[in-house]
C-alpha positions as CSV (number, residue, x, y, z in Angstrom):
1,M,83.4,-46.7,82.9
2,I,81.7,-50.1,82.4
3,Q,81.2,-52.2,85.5
4,Q,83.0,-55.5,86.1
5,Q,79.8,-57.6,86.5
6,P,78.3,-56.8,83.1
7,V,81.7,-57.6,81.5
8,E,81.8,-61.0,83.2
9,T,78.2,-61.6,82.2
10,I,79.0,-60.8,78.5
11,T,82.1,-63.0,78.5
12,S,80.1,-66.0,80.0
13,L,77.3,-65.5,77.5
14,I,79.8,-65.6,74.6
15,Q,81.4,-68.7,76.0
16,E,78.0,-70.5,76.5
17,G,76.8,-69.4,73.0
18,E,73.8,-67.5,74.4
19,F,73.8,-65.0,71.7
20,F,70.1,-64.1,71.9
21,K,70.4,-63.2,75.6
22,L,73.7,-61.4,74.8
23,K,71.9,-59.3,72.1
24,Q,69.3,-58.2,74.6
25,V,72.0,-57.3,77.2
26,L,74.0,-55.3,74.7
27,K,71.0,-53.1,73.9
28,G,71.2,-51.7,77.5
29,F,74.7,-50.3,76.9
30,E,75.5,-46.7,75.8
31,P,77.7,-46.4,72.7
32,A,80.7,-45.2,74.8
33,E,80.4,-48.2,77.1
34,L,80.2,-50.5,74.1
35,V,83.3,-48.9,72.6
36,E,85.2,-49.5,75.9
37,L,83.8,-53.1,76.1
38,I,84.8,-54.0,72.5
39,E,88.3,-52.5,72.8
40,A,88.9,-54.6,76.0
41,E,88.0,-57.9,74.3
42,E,90.0,-60.3,72.0
43,E,89.4,-60.1,68.2
44,R,87.0,-63.0,68.1
45,E,84.8,-61.6,70.9
46,Q,84.9,-58.2,69.3
47,L,83.4,-59.5,66.1
48,I,80.7,-61.4,68.0
49,I,79.6,-58.4,70.1
50,F,79.6,-56.0,67.1
51,R,77.6,-58.4,64.9
52,L,74.8,-58.5,67.5
53,L,74.3,-54.8,67.7
54,P,71.4,-53.1,65.9
55,L,72.5,-51.1,62.8
56,Q,72.1,-47.6,64.3
57,L,73.9,-48.6,67.5
58,A,76.6,-50.5,65.6
59,T,77.2,-47.4,63.4
60,Q,77.5,-45.1,66.5
61,V,79.9,-47.5,68.1
62,F,81.9,-48.0,64.9
63,E,82.5,-44.3,64.4
64,Y,84.3,-44.1,67.8
65,L,86.3,-47.3,67.7
66,D,90.1,-47.3,67.3
67,L,91.3,-47.3,63.7
68,E,92.9,-50.7,63.9
69,I,89.6,-52.3,65.2
70,Q,87.7,-50.5,62.4
71,K,90.1,-52.1,59.8
72,H,89.7,-55.5,61.5
73,F,85.9,-55.3,61.2
74,L,86.0,-54.1,57.6
75,N,88.2,-57.2,56.8
76,N,85.9,-59.7,58.6
77,L,82.3,-58.4,58.4
78,T,80.0,-59.4,55.5
79,Q,79.8,-57.0,52.6
80,D,76.2,-56.3,53.4
81,K,77.0,-55.3,57.0
82,I,79.9,-53.1,55.9
83,T,77.7,-51.4,53.3
84,D,74.9,-50.7,55.8
85,I,77.3,-49.2,58.3
86,L,79.1,-47.0,55.8
87,N,75.8,-45.7,54.5
88,E,74.6,-45.0,58.0
89,M,77.8,-43.2,59.1
90,S,78.0,-39.4,59.1
91,P,79.9,-38.2,56.0
92,D,82.7,-36.6,58.0
93,D,83.4,-39.7,60.1
94,R,83.2,-41.9,57.0
95,T,85.7,-39.6,55.1
96,A,88.1,-39.7,58.1
97,L,88.1,-43.5,58.0
98,L,88.6,-43.8,54.3
99,E,91.7,-41.5,54.5
100,F,93.6,-44.2,56.4
101,L,92.7,-47.1,54.1
102,P,94.5,-48.4,51.0
103,D,93.4,-46.7,47.8
104,D,92.1,-50.0,46.2
105,F,90.1,-50.8,49.3
106,V,88.6,-47.3,49.3
107,K,87.5,-47.6,45.7
108,E,85.7,-50.9,46.5
109,L,84.0,-49.4,49.6
110,I,82.9,-46.3,47.7
111,Q,81.2,-48.5,45.1
112,T,79.1,-50.1,47.9
113,L,77.6,-46.7,49.0
114,S,74.2,-45.5,47.9
115,E,74.2,-42.9,45.2
116,P,73.7,-39.9,47.5
117,E,76.3,-41.0,50.0
118,R,78.8,-41.9,47.3
119,K,78.4,-38.4,45.8
120,V,78.9,-36.7,49.2
121,T,82.0,-38.9,50.0
122,L,83.7,-38.2,46.7
123,E,83.1,-34.5,47.2
124,L,84.7,-34.5,50.6
125,L,87.6,-36.7,49.5
126,G,88.2,-34.2,46.7
127,Y,89.4,-31.6,49.1
128,P,93.1,-31.3,50.1
129,E,94.0,-33.7,52.9
130,Y,94.4,-31.2,55.7
131,S,91.7,-28.8,54.6
132,V,88.5,-28.0,56.4
133,G,86.6,-29.5,53.5
134,R,87.7,-33.0,54.7
135,L,86.0,-32.4,58.1
136,M,82.7,-30.9,57.1
137,T,79.4,-32.7,56.8
138,P,76.5,-31.6,54.6
139,D,73.9,-32.7,57.3
140,Y,72.7,-29.4,58.7
141,I,69.5,-27.4,58.8
142,A,69.3,-24.4,56.5
143,I,66.3,-22.0,56.7
144,R,65.1,-18.8,55.0
145,E,64.7,-15.4,56.6
146,S,61.1,-15.0,55.4
147,W,60.0,-18.1,57.4
148,T,58.1,-17.8,60.7
149,V,59.3,-19.5,63.9
150,R,56.4,-21.9,63.5
151,Q,57.6,-22.9,60.0
152,V,61.1,-23.4,61.2
153,L,60.1,-25.7,64.0
154,D,57.8,-27.7,61.7
155,Y,60.7,-28.0,59.2
156,I,63.0,-29.3,62.0
157,R,60.5,-31.9,63.0
158,V,60.5,-33.3,59.4
159,H,64.2,-32.9,58.4
160,G,66.1,-32.6,61.7
161,G,66.6,-36.3,62.2
162,H,69.5,-36.4,59.8
163,S,71.2,-33.2,60.9
164,E,74.6,-33.5,62.6
165,T,73.6,-31.0,65.2
166,L,70.5,-28.9,65.9
167,S,72.2,-26.4,68.3
168,V,72.5,-23.8,65.4
169,L,70.4,-23.2,62.4
170,Y,71.8,-21.5,59.2
171,V,70.0,-18.8,57.3
172,T,70.7,-18.8,53.5
173,D,69.3,-16.8,50.6
174,E,67.8,-18.3,47.4
175,R,71.3,-18.8,46.0
176,G,72.5,-20.7,49.0
177,I,74.7,-17.9,50.3
178,L,75.0,-17.9,54.1
179,I,73.6,-14.7,55.7
180,D,73.4,-15.6,59.4
181,D,73.4,-18.4,61.9
182,I,71.0,-18.5,64.9
183,R,71.1,-20.7,68.0
184,I,68.1,-23.0,68.4
185,R,67.3,-21.5,71.8
186,E,66.3,-18.3,70.0
187,F,63.5,-20.1,68.2
188,L,62.4,-22.0,71.3
189,L,61.9,-18.8,73.2
190,A,60.4,-16.7,70.4
191,E,56.7,-16.2,69.5
192,P,55.5,-18.7,66.8
193,D,54.5,-15.9,64.4
194,K,57.8,-14.1,64.6
195,H,59.8,-14.1,61.4
196,V,63.4,-15.3,61.2
197,S,64.5,-11.9,59.9
198,E,63.5,-10.4,63.3
199,L,65.9,-12.8,65.1
200,M,68.9,-12.1,62.8
201,D,71.8,-9.8,63.5
202,R,73.8,-10.8,60.4
203,R,76.9,-11.4,62.5
204,F,78.4,-14.9,62.2
205,V,81.7,-16.7,62.2
206,H,82.5,-19.1,59.3
207,L,85.2,-21.3,57.9
208,R,86.4,-21.7,54.4
209,A,86.4,-25.1,52.7
210,M,90.0,-24.8,51.6
211,Q,91.2,-23.4,55.0
212,D,93.8,-25.3,56.9
213,Q,92.5,-27.5,59.7
214,E,94.9,-26.0,62.2
215,E,93.4,-22.5,61.5
216,A,89.9,-24.0,62.2
217,I,91.1,-25.2,65.6
218,E,92.0,-21.6,66.5
219,V,88.7,-20.2,65.2
220,F,86.7,-22.7,67.4
221,R,88.9,-21.8,70.4
222,R,88.4,-18.1,70.0
223,N,84.6,-18.3,69.5
224,D,83.7,-21.1,71.9
225,R,81.4,-22.8,69.3
226,V,80.1,-26.4,69.0
227,A,79.7,-26.1,65.2
228,L,80.7,-23.6,62.5
229,P,79.5,-23.2,58.9
230,V,81.8,-23.9,56.0
231,V,81.5,-21.7,52.9
232,N,83.3,-21.4,49.5
233,D,84.8,-18.2,48.1
234,E,81.4,-16.9,47.0
235,G,79.9,-17.4,50.5
236,V,77.8,-20.4,49.5
237,L,77.1,-22.7,52.5
238,F,78.7,-26.1,51.8
239,G,78.5,-27.8,55.2
240,I,79.3,-27.5,58.8
241,V,82.2,-28.7,61.0
242,T,81.4,-29.9,64.6
243,I,83.5,-29.7,67.7
244,D,84.0,-33.5,67.9
245,D,86.0,-33.4,64.6
246,I,88.0,-30.4,65.8
247,L,88.9,-32.2,69.0
248,D,90.1,-35.2,67.0
249,I,92.3,-33.0,64.9
250,R,93.6,-31.2,68.0
251,E,94.5,-34.5,69.5
252,E,96.4,-35.5,66.4
253,E,98.2,-32.2,66.2
254,D,99.2,-32.3,69.9
255,T,100.4,-36.0,69.6
256,E,102.5,-35.0,66.6
257,D,104.1,-32.1,68.4
258,I,104.9,-34.1,71.5
259,Q,106.5,-36.8,69.4
260,K,108.6,-34.3,67.5
261,L,109.6,-32.6,70.8
262,G,110.9,-36.0,71.9
263,G,113.3,-36.0,68.9
264,S,111.6,-38.2,66.4
265,Q,109.3,-37.9,63.4
266,A,105.5,-38.1,64.0
267,L,104.5,-41.7,64.0
268,D,101.1,-41.1,62.3
269,E,99.9,-44.5,63.7
270,P,99.3,-45.9,67.2
271,Y,102.5,-46.9,68.9
272,L,101.7,-50.6,69.0
273,S,100.3,-50.7,65.5
274,I,103.2,-49.2,63.6
275,P,105.6,-51.8,62.0
276,L,109.0,-52.2,63.6
277,I,110.8,-51.1,60.5
278,G,108.5,-48.0,60.4
279,M,109.3,-47.2,64.0
280,V,113.0,-47.5,63.3
281,R,112.7,-45.3,60.3
282,K,110.8,-42.6,62.2
283,R,113.4,-42.5,65.0
284,A,116.7,-43.2,63.2
285,G,116.9,-40.0,61.2
286,W,116.8,-37.7,64.2
287,L,119.1,-39.9,66.2
288,V,121.7,-39.8,63.4
289,I,121.4,-36.0,63.2
290,L,121.8,-35.6,66.9
291,L,124.7,-38.0,67.0
292,I,126.5,-35.9,64.3
293,G,125.7,-32.8,66.3
294,E,127.2,-34.4,69.4
295,M,130.3,-35.1,67.4
296,F,130.9,-31.4,67.3
297,T,131.0,-31.5,71.0
298,A,133.9,-33.9,70.8
299,T,135.5,-31.6,68.3
300,A,135.1,-28.6,70.7
301,M,136.7,-30.6,73.5
302,G,139.6,-31.5,71.2
303,F,140.1,-27.8,70.5
304,F,140.5,-27.2,74.3
305,E,142.6,-30.3,74.7
306,E,145.6,-28.3,75.9
307,E,143.6,-26.6,78.6
308,I,142.1,-29.9,79.8
309,A,145.6,-31.4,80.0
310,K,146.8,-28.6,82.2
311,A,143.8,-28.5,84.4
312,V,142.2,-32.0,84.4
313,V,139.8,-30.8,87.1
314,L,137.9,-28.8,84.4
315,A,136.8,-32.1,82.8
316,M,134.9,-33.0,85.9
317,F,132.4,-30.2,85.4
318,I,131.7,-30.6,81.7
319,P,128.6,-32.9,82.1
320,L,127.2,-30.4,84.7
321,I,127.8,-27.4,82.5
322,I,126.3,-28.8,79.2
323,S,123.4,-30.5,80.9
324,A,122.3,-27.2,82.6
325,G,122.3,-25.4,79.3
326,G,120.5,-28.2,77.5
327,N,117.8,-28.4,80.3
328,A,117.3,-24.6,80.1
329,G,117.0,-24.7,76.3
330,S,114.5,-27.6,76.5
331,Q,112.4,-25.8,79.0
332,A,112.3,-22.7,76.8
333,T,111.5,-24.4,73.5
334,S,108.7,-26.5,75.1
335,L,107.1,-23.4,76.6
336,I,107.3,-21.4,73.4
337,I,106.0,-24.1,71.1
338,R,103.0,-24.6,73.4
339,A,102.4,-20.9,73.6
340,M,102.4,-20.7,69.8
341,S,100.1,-23.7,69.6
342,L,97.6,-22.0,71.9
343,G,97.8,-18.7,70.0
344,E,99.3,-16.9,73.0
345,L,102.1,-15.3,71.0
346,S,102.8,-14.5,67.3
347,L,106.0,-14.0,65.3
348,S,105.6,-10.2,65.6
349,E,106.2,-10.6,69.4
350,W,109.6,-12.2,69.0
351,W,111.3,-9.1,70.6
352,R,109.1,-9.5,73.7
353,V,110.0,-13.1,73.9
354,M,113.7,-12.4,73.6
355,R,113.6,-9.7,76.3
356,R,111.7,-12.0,78.6
357,E,114.1,-14.9,78.1
358,L,117.1,-12.7,78.5
359,A,115.8,-11.7,82.0
360,T,114.6,-15.2,82.8
361,G,117.8,-16.9,81.6
362,L,120.0,-14.4,83.5
363,M,118.1,-15.0,86.8
364,L,118.0,-18.8,86.3
365,G,121.7,-18.8,85.4
366,T,122.5,-16.8,88.5
367,I,120.6,-19.2,90.7
368,L,122.4,-22.2,89.2
369,G,125.8,-20.3,89.2
370,I,125.5,-19.6,93.0
371,V,124.5,-23.2,93.6
372,G,127.6,-24.4,91.6
373,L,129.9,-22.0,93.3
374,L,128.7,-23.0,96.8
375,R,129.0,-26.6,96.0
376,I,132.7,-26.2,95.1
377,L,133.4,-24.0,98.1
378,L,131.7,-26.5,100.4
379,W,133.4,-29.5,98.9
380,S,136.8,-27.8,99.2
381,R,136.2,-27.4,102.9
382,I,135.4,-31.1,103.3
383,Y,138.0,-32.4,100.9
384,P,140.8,-29.7,100.8
385,D,142.9,-31.5,98.2
386,E,139.9,-32.0,95.8
387,Y,140.4,-28.8,93.8
388,G,143.7,-27.5,95.1
389,V,144.5,-24.0,96.3
390,H,142.8,-22.3,93.4
391,Y,139.3,-23.6,94.3
392,W,137.9,-20.1,94.3
393,R,139.0,-19.5,90.7
394,I,137.5,-22.9,89.7
395,G,134.3,-21.9,91.6
396,F,134.0,-18.6,89.7
397,T,134.7,-20.4,86.4
398,V,131.9,-22.9,87.0
399,G,129.5,-20.2,88.4
400,F,129.9,-17.7,85.6
401,S,129.8,-20.5,83.0
402,L,126.5,-21.6,84.3
403,V,125.1,-18.1,84.1
404,G,126.3,-17.8,80.5
405,I,125.2,-21.3,79.3
406,V,121.8,-21.1,80.9
407,L,121.2,-17.6,79.4
408,W,122.4,-18.9,76.0
409,G,120.2,-22.0,76.3
410,S,117.1,-20.0,77.1
411,L,117.7,-17.7,74.1
412,C,118.3,-20.6,71.7
413,G,115.3,-22.6,73.0
414,S,113.0,-19.6,72.6
415,M,114.2,-18.2,69.3
416,L,114.5,-21.4,67.3
417,P,110.8,-22.2,67.2
418,L,110.0,-18.6,66.1
419,L,112.8,-18.7,63.5
420,L,111.5,-22.0,62.1
421,K,107.9,-20.7,62.0
422,R,109.2,-17.6,60.1
423,L,110.9,-19.9,57.5
424,G,107.6,-21.8,57.1
425,A,108.8,-25.0,58.9
426,D,107.1,-26.7,61.8
427,P,108.2,-25.1,65.1
428,A,108.0,-28.5,66.8
429,T,111.0,-29.5,64.7
430,S,113.2,-27.5,67.1
431,S,112.8,-30.4,69.5
432,A,114.2,-30.4,72.9
433,P,117.0,-32.9,72.0
434,F,118.0,-30.7,69.0
435,V,118.2,-27.6,71.2
436,A,120.1,-29.6,73.8
437,T,122.7,-30.8,71.2
438,L,123.2,-27.2,69.9
439,V,123.7,-25.9,73.4
440,D,126.1,-28.7,74.3
441,V,128.5,-27.6,71.6
442,T,128.3,-23.9,72.3
443,G,128.3,-24.5,76.0
444,L,131.8,-25.9,75.9
445,V,133.0,-22.8,74.2
446,I,131.5,-20.6,76.9
447,Y,132.9,-22.8,79.7
448,F,136.5,-22.9,78.5
449,S,136.3,-19.2,77.7
450,F,135.6,-18.5,81.3
451,A,138.2,-21.0,82.3
452,V,140.9,-19.1,80.3
453,L,139.6,-15.8,81.9
454,F,139.8,-17.0,85.5
455,L,142.6,-19.6,85.4
456,S,145.2,-17.9,83.2
457,G,148.5,-17.6,85.0
458,T,147.5,-20.3,87.6
459,L,146.3,-23.6,86.3
460,L,146.4,-22.6,82.7
């Protein structure tokens, strides 16, 4: 967190036009502090601060800025400055930026790159949008098994400056096929004359260039790695993917799931950046679907219109009944989607999930049913005329209905994500509002079925 005093100093230096002093002050900041500082300033001040940064520091800062600020800089910096920054950026971060820019603008920017950087960028952009190939960087250290530890360390001193990470070195054969990966600590602790082959165990984890990015997240999680090699179908090492890129993808996936759980399409842009029409379009579809679903609730109530007319008291508990079922369903669907996201359960375990939710839903429904029954009994003692002489029957109707609707809500909420996954759809689509709407309609059927059972011959 940057301190208040430096921020005030920088603001005053900008206002006084003391740009030489400001340039010296900015050199004392870490990249993360500069990112925070720039994002807190107005657009004019952002450009002034960024223009004064040395190229290497400016590149580090640019890679971690918010996308909208990056776009603002690209539109306002000189062409030479943009070219220098893009050429200095790591290939994976540069590719991630270009993905979000208009095609015509991307073509212009690519033409400004140096020949080697242009070739790498075009190769990465050639992979499918959500593939691992889009995330990888070709900046890594590859060594041969015949080398000695001394040769490896000498090679690192010469070529390691441009590597994305030096925590792991990759052993390849003369055809470029990956045969092992070795942590740098093994070389630092080994005798200088020891050969690489003596440090190898030929056991390594890798990703495939065409693999889905979500699968890569799971591979990183299981193996606790900071970087993983990326190979093609023949095993040739193409590049590496580092944990910072995986964390960015994880954040995007989690954000998308949370937005879908809220009952809207994924925004794909920051909340304050998406156009108003775009926001309406993302949210209107689900709201219309949910409204149509709730219309079935009105239809169900119309089907039981005669029962409601005979026992108006039943209408008092409709909000209570359907909200309990919706809440139980929302709980279940949120828990299952998160468990699937973390790899805690698979489709083959659906039966275990069903049994678990049957037991959980029954116990939760019983708890709520008892609370509902006690509330009616207590209220009848305080206000004897509230529910009439048949308050016990009304209490049993509400109590048993709560057991049924909570049990049903738990089952729907847990099974829908698994069903959608089985059909190849996104489990997050079974959002909490969707489950709640489904349970609302069926909950009325359960409620009035118990009403007929307990109140026939009395109120009905």
